[in-house]
Every structure is written in C-alpha cells, then in structure tokens.
N, C-alpha and C positions, 0 to 999 in steps of 0.2 A: 480887693481885700486890703485892709490897712496893715501897716507893719506891726502894729501892736497885736492884732489878731493872728497874724502869721507867726509871731514869736510865741504866742500862747499855744497855738496848734503844734508848733515845732517842739516845744517843751513837753507837751502831752504825748506826742509820738515818741520822743526820746525816753520819757519815763516808762512807757509801755514796753519798749524794746531794749532797755538798758541791760537786763539780765538774760536776754535770749541769745542762744548760741547759733541758731539757724532759723531760716524762714523760707516759706514758699511764696511765690508770687503768681497770681492769676489775673486774667483780664476779665473784669466784670461786665464789659460791654456785651449787649445782646441777652443778658439775663435780667428778667423783670424783677420787681421788688419782692414779689411773693416767693419766687425761687431763691432769691438772695437770702431772704429771711429763713427759708427752709434749710439752706446750706449752712447758714450761721448757727441755727438751732442744732443741727446734726453735729457740727464741729464742736459746739459748746458742750454737748453731751460727752464728747471724748476729751474734754479739757483743753480745747483749742479755741482760738479766736480769729476772726477775720476783720480787717480794718482797711477801708478804702482810704488811700493816701494821695496827696498831691506830691508828685515825684520830687520836685525841688525841695520841698519841706522834709520829706523822708530822707533825702540824701544828706541834708544838713543835720538832721536829728541823729543820724547814725554815724557821723564822722568820728566820734570819740568812743564808739562801742565796738563789740566783737563783730558787728555786722558791716563794718566799713568795707565797701566794695560791692555790696549787694545791689547797688544802684544800677549795675549793668543789666539787671533784669527789668528795670523800670523803663517802660516805653509806652506812652499813651496812658489810658486809664489803668490803674493798678490797684489790686487788693492784696494785702499782705496777710498771709496765714501764719500764725505763730502760736506757741504755747509751751508749757513745761514738758509736754510729751517729747519723745525723741523725734528727730527729723524724719526718720524712716516711718514712724507712726503717722506723722503729718502727711507724708507722701502717699502712704497707703490710703488714708482718708480721702485725699484728693483724687486718687485713682478710682475709688469707689464712687465719688461724686461724678467723675467723668463718665462712668458707666450709666449713671442715671440721667445725665444731661450731656449730650454730645456737643452742645454749643460752648461748653466750658473750655476756655482756652488757657492752657497752663504755660506760663512764661518760663518757669524753672524753679530750682531750689538753690539756696545758698547756705553753706555751712563750712566751718574750718577754712575759710578763705577760698573755697572752691565754688565754682558756679556750674550747675548742671542745667542745661538749657532745654526748654521745651518738654513735650510729652515724654520723649525718650529719656531725658534727664530725670524727670520725676519718677518714671518707671524704674530706672536704674537705682535711684535712692530708695524706692519702696522695697527693693529686694534686699537691702542691707538689714542686718539684724538690729533689733532695738537693744537698748542697754541691758535689759533683763535677759533677753535671748542670748546676747553675747556672754554675759556672766554664766548662764546655764551651759553654754557650749564649752567655756573654759573649765568649769567645774567638772563636767562630764569627761573632758579630755584628761584632767588631772586624776580623776577617780578610776578611769578605765584601766590603766596598768595595775593599780592596787587591787581592783576587783578581780582581774585575771590572776594575779599572784595569789590572792586569797582562795580563788577557786582551785588553783593548782595545789596549794598546800592542803586545802580541805580534801581534795580528791586523793592525794598521796597519803595523808594521815588516815583517811578512811580505809584505804587498801592495807596499810600497816596494821590498823586496828582489826580488820577482818582476818588477817593472817595470824595475829596474836590470838584472837578468839578461837580460830580453828585449831591452833597448836594447843591452846588451853583445853579445848573440848577433847582433843585426841589424848592429852595427858590424863584428863579425868576418866576417859573411857578405858585407858590402859590400867589406871589405878582401880577402877571399878571391876575390870576383868581380872586383874591380879588379886584384888581383895575377894572376889567371888570364888576364884580358883583356890585360894589358901584355905578357907573354911571347909570346903568339900573334901580336901585331902586329909584333914585332921580327924 
C-alpha cells in the first residue's frame, strides 16, 4: 500500500473516531462475510458501527484523540466497534452477538483511559449503567427522601384532619342534642 493511500485511510479513521469517547475491539477472524454483515446490520440498528482497521494506521489515527492508548487492544486482525451510544450499550450489544456466535472473539473495551481486556472486561463494562440509566438512578435517589417526607407529612396531616373532623362531628352532635333538648322543655 502506498504512503498516499495509507495517509488517506489514516485520515478517514481519524475523522470517524475523533468525537468518540470509547470503543470495543473484536477479532473478525473466523467469521465469514455473511455473518460479519449481519453483525454490522444489527449494530447499525442500535446506532453503532463496526470498522475493520489496520492496527498501525488505527494507532496513528487516534494519537491525538480521546482514544489514545486503545491500541493495547490491537493485536492481529481487529474490528473496532463504536458509536454515539454509551460504551455499556456497545458492550451489551457485543455480549448479545457473542451469544449468537461463539466464534466471536472479544479483545476488550477502552474508555476513559482504561482498558477492559477480553470477554470478562466486556462483560464488566456491559453491567455499567448507560448515561440515561445513571441519570434515572440519580433522580430517583434525589426524589426518594422528598417522597418519604411528603408521605409522612400527608399521613400526619390526614390524621390531624381526621381528629379535627371527629371533634367537629362531636360538637355538632352535642349542639344537635342540646338544640333538641331545649325545644322539648319549652
């Protein structure tokens, strides 16, 4: 491959990965073209992409990006899975693919400067909450004490209201009994 072609490929890889925070790397060896296209299609439906890369070009293309250091996962034929989805969503998608095809070799996941190696690393990342799930957990944690306080106040105010109502009913009953007793004596 000429230097000019390598530079073009390097720029293409860099443009695809420049805004990406994390990637997963798999080994495409042993998977035929039909299965590869099926994997690509299923990933694409989830907003993810898979790109087979030449290791040296991928390393050079990501030197100035947030992915600097992910080249530790590159060894032999490599396919990089990336997308706008959170890294845990990517890991979950790969775990689902692994269930459909046992030949799929997962090299690992890279994000925030951390490398999670192999099947165990991908599984570990897949258990992390996505951004939306994390926001939901935080909101639930923030609303929990307020909800409890509201329940306590509502419960206590309901008891107070019931006591006031019963006192009011007793007062009306006394007034009714006193009012009924006065006309009879007159």
